[in-house]
C-alpha positions as CSV (number, residue, x, y, z in Angstrom):
1,M,2.6,-14.8,-25.2
2,E,2.7,-11.4,-23.5
3,T,0.8,-11.0,-20.2
4,I,-1.5,-8.1,-19.4
5,Y,1.1,-6.8,-17.0
6,E,3.9,-6.9,-19.6
7,K,1.6,-5.1,-22.1
8,Y,0.7,-2.5,-19.5
9,M,4.4,-1.9,-18.6
10,A,5.2,-1.4,-22.3
11,L,2.5,1.2,-22.8
12,P,3.7,4.8,-23.3
13,I,1.2,6.1,-20.8
14,D,2.2,8.3,-17.9
15,K,1.4,5.8,-15.2
16,G,1.6,8.5,-12.5
17,L,-1.7,9.8,-13.9
18,L,-3.3,6.5,-12.7
19,C,-1.6,6.9,-9.3
20,L,0.9,4.2,-10.3
21,E,4.2,6.1,-10.6
22,Y,6.7,3.5,-11.5
23,G,10.0,3.0,-9.6
24,D,12.1,0.7,-7.5
25,I,11.8,0.4,-3.7
26,A,14.8,2.5,-3.0
27,D,13.8,3.6,0.5
28,P,11.3,1.0,1.8
29,Y,8.9,1.9,4.5
30,F,8.6,-0.4,7.5
31,C,5.5,-2.1,6.2
32,Y,6.7,-3.0,2.7
33,P,7.0,-6.8,2.5
34,V,10.6,-7.8,1.9
35,N,9.9,-9.6,-1.4
36,A,7.4,-7.1,-2.9
37,K,7.5,-6.7,-6.7
38,P,6.5,-3.1,-7.4
39,I,3.7,-2.2,-9.8
40,G,3.7,1.5,-8.9
41,F,3.6,4.1,-6.1
42,E,1.2,6.8,-5.0
43,G,3.3,8.8,-2.6
44,C,4.2,6.3,0.2
45,I,1.6,3.8,-0.9
46,L,3.1,0.8,-2.8
47,Y,1.1,-1.3,-5.2
48,C,2.7,-4.7,-5.7
49,F,2.7,-8.4,-6.2
50,L,3.8,-10.8,-3.4
51,P,5.2,-14.1,-4.8
52,E,3.7,-16.2,-2.1
53,Y,0.2,-15.0,-3.3
54,G,0.6,-15.6,-7.0
55,E,-1.0,-13.0,-9.2
56,M,-2.9,-11.1,-6.4
57,V,-2.3,-7.3,-6.3
58,F,-1.7,-5.6,-2.9
59,A,-1.6,-2.1,-1.5
60,C,1.0,-1.4,1.2
61,N,0.3,1.8,3.1
62,P,2.5,2.9,6.1
63,E,-0.2,5.5,7.0
64,S,-3.1,3.1,6.9
65,C,-6.4,4.0,8.6
66,V,-7.0,0.4,9.6
67,D,-5.0,-2.1,11.8
68,Q,-3.2,-3.5,8.8
69,N,-0.7,-2.0,6.4
70,V,-0.8,-4.6,3.6
71,Y,-4.1,-5.7,2.0
72,P,-5.2,-7.3,-1.2
73,L,-7.0,-5.3,-3.9
74,A,-7.5,-7.7,-6.8
75,A,-7.2,-11.4,-7.5
76,N,-4.9,-10.7,-10.5
77,F,-3.5,-7.8,-12.6
78,E,-6.2,-7.9,-15.2
79,D,-8.8,-7.3,-12.5
80,F,-6.7,-4.6,-11.0
81,I,-6.6,-2.7,-14.3
82,R,-10.4,-3.2,-14.7
83,L,-10.9,-1.7,-11.2
84,I,-8.8,1.3,-12.2
85,L,-10.9,1.7,-15.3
86,A,-14.0,1.7,-13.0
87,C,-12.6,4.2,-10.6
88,G,-10.4,6.5,-12.8
89,T,-7.2,5.8,-10.7
90,A,-5.8,3.3,-8.2
91,N,-6.5,5.8,-5.3
92,P,-10.2,4.9,-4.6
93,L,-9.3,1.1,-4.6
94,E,-6.7,1.5,-1.9
95,Q,-9.1,3.3,0.3
96,I,-11.9,0.8,0.2
97,V,-10.3,-1.1,3.1
98,W,-11.6,1.4,5.6
99,M,-14.8,2.5,3.8
100,D,-18.4,1.4,3.9
101,K,-20.5,1.6,0.7
102,N,-21.8,5.1,1.3
103,K,-18.4,6.5,2.0
104,F,-17.0,4.9,-1.1
105,E,-19.9,6.3,-3.2
106,E,-19.2,9.8,-1.7
107,H,-15.5,9.4,-2.4
108,M,-16.2,8.4,-6.0
109,A,-18.5,11.4,-6.5
110,N,-15.7,13.7,-5.3
111,E,-13.1,11.8,-7.4
112,E,-15.2,12.3,-10.5
113,K,-15.1,16.1,-9.9
114,I,-11.3,16.2,-9.4
115,L,-10.1,13.8,-12.1
116,T,-8.1,15.8,-14.6
117,D,-8.5,15.6,-18.4
118,E,-5.1,14.0,-18.5
119,Q,-6.1,11.3,-16.1
120,R,-9.3,10.6,-18.0
121,T,-7.3,10.3,-21.3
122,A,-4.7,8.0,-19.6
123,A,-7.5,5.7,-18.5
124,Q,-9.1,5.7,-21.9
125,Q,-5.8,4.9,-23.6
126,L,-5.3,2.1,-21.1
127,Q,-8.7,0.7,-21.8
128,R,-8.2,0.8,-25.6
129,A,-4.6,-0.6,-25.5
130,L,-5.5,-3.6,-23.2
131,S,-9.1,-4.2,-24.6
132,L,-10.5,-4.4,-21.1
133,L,-13.8,-3.3,-19.6
134,P,-14.3,-1.7,-16.2
135,I,-15.4,-3.9,-13.4
136,E,-19.1,-3.2,-12.6
137,N,-19.0,-3.2,-8.8
138,P,-15.5,-2.2,-7.6
139,F,-16.5,-1.8,-4.0
140,E,-18.1,-5.2,-3.7
141,Y,-15.2,-6.8,-5.6
142,V,-12.5,-5.4,-3.4
143,K,-14.4,-6.1,-0.2
144,S,-14.9,-9.7,-1.2
145,I,-11.1,-10.1,-1.9
146,Q,-10.3,-8.6,1.5
147,K,-12.9,-10.5,3.5
148,D,-11.3,-13.3,5.5
149,F,-7.9,-12.7,3.7
150,D,-5.2,-14.7,5.4
151,G,-2.1,-12.5,5.5
152,S,0.0,-15.0,7.4
153,K,2.3,-15.6,4.5
154,I,3.3,-12.0,4.1
155,Q,7.1,-11.6,4.7
156,Y,7.8,-8.5,6.7
157,S,11.2,-7.1,7.8
158,D,12.3,-7.1,11.5
159,E,11.6,-3.3,11.4
160,Y,7.9,-4.0,10.8
161,Y,7.6,-5.9,14.0
162,E,9.6,-3.3,15.9
163,V,7.5,-0.4,14.7
164,T,4.1,-2.2,15.2
165,G,4.9,-4.0,18.4
166,I,3.6,-7.2,16.9
167,E,5.5,-10.3,18.0
168,N,8.0,-11.3,15.4
169,P,7.2,-15.0,14.4
170,K,10.9,-15.4,13.6
171,G,11.7,-14.4,17.2
172,T,14.2,-11.7,18.0
173,N,17.9,-12.4,18.1
174,T,19.1,-10.4,21.2
175,Q,22.4,-12.3,21.3
176,D,23.7,-10.2,18.5
177,K,22.5,-6.9,20.0
178,H,25.0,-5.2,22.1
179,L,23.4,-3.4,25.0
180,V,25.3,-0.4,26.3
181,E,25.2,0.4,30.0
182,F,25.8,3.9,31.2
183,E,27.0,5.1,34.6
184,P,24.3,6.6,36.7
185,V,24.1,10.4,36.5
186,V,23.6,12.3,39.7
187,F,22.4,15.9,39.7
188,E,23.1,18.1,42.7
189,F,21.0,21.1,43.3
190,N,22.2,24.0,45.5
191,R,19.3,25.3,47.4
192,K,19.7,28.7,48.8
193,Q,18.3,28.8,52.2
194,D,16.2,31.7,53.3
195,S,17.8,33.5,56.1
196,D,15.8,35.7,58.5
């Protein structure tokens, strides 16, 4: 039996219109978990699955407005699609992490004004093809998923810990790093003395 994700991937919809441009992680940003399974991209933001969290859908944002770069958006892919149907694209969902309810409603009002006809059509095609209904309260849903989320199982690269300054739980292997020592450099200045 085909999963919702497999049906979604097979759809001839331009997924970029949903802010889910498909591609592989060719040039990963420091915060992309090492085992992320891409769903799609919006610029540098990666939407993905992380195997250690099952069907949960995550956003990974190297330019995050909060103190975390990876955070959950939906308990499963079906809910993720239903959230997109409620918001028009994946963009508002990713931003909920730093918003309060008023800010989100403001954002959605602006989003409604800037959604293109092509984006609206893509969302309608998605809804018809997958026979799903929009989630009624996307803000509350996402906030409830993010509340008390334990991100301790997320697998980051060593670069993540170097960039963020967070202690690497794997420790750092300084034995393999070759430190280079330079000779001290001395600068001499010629001072012209004033003569009377």
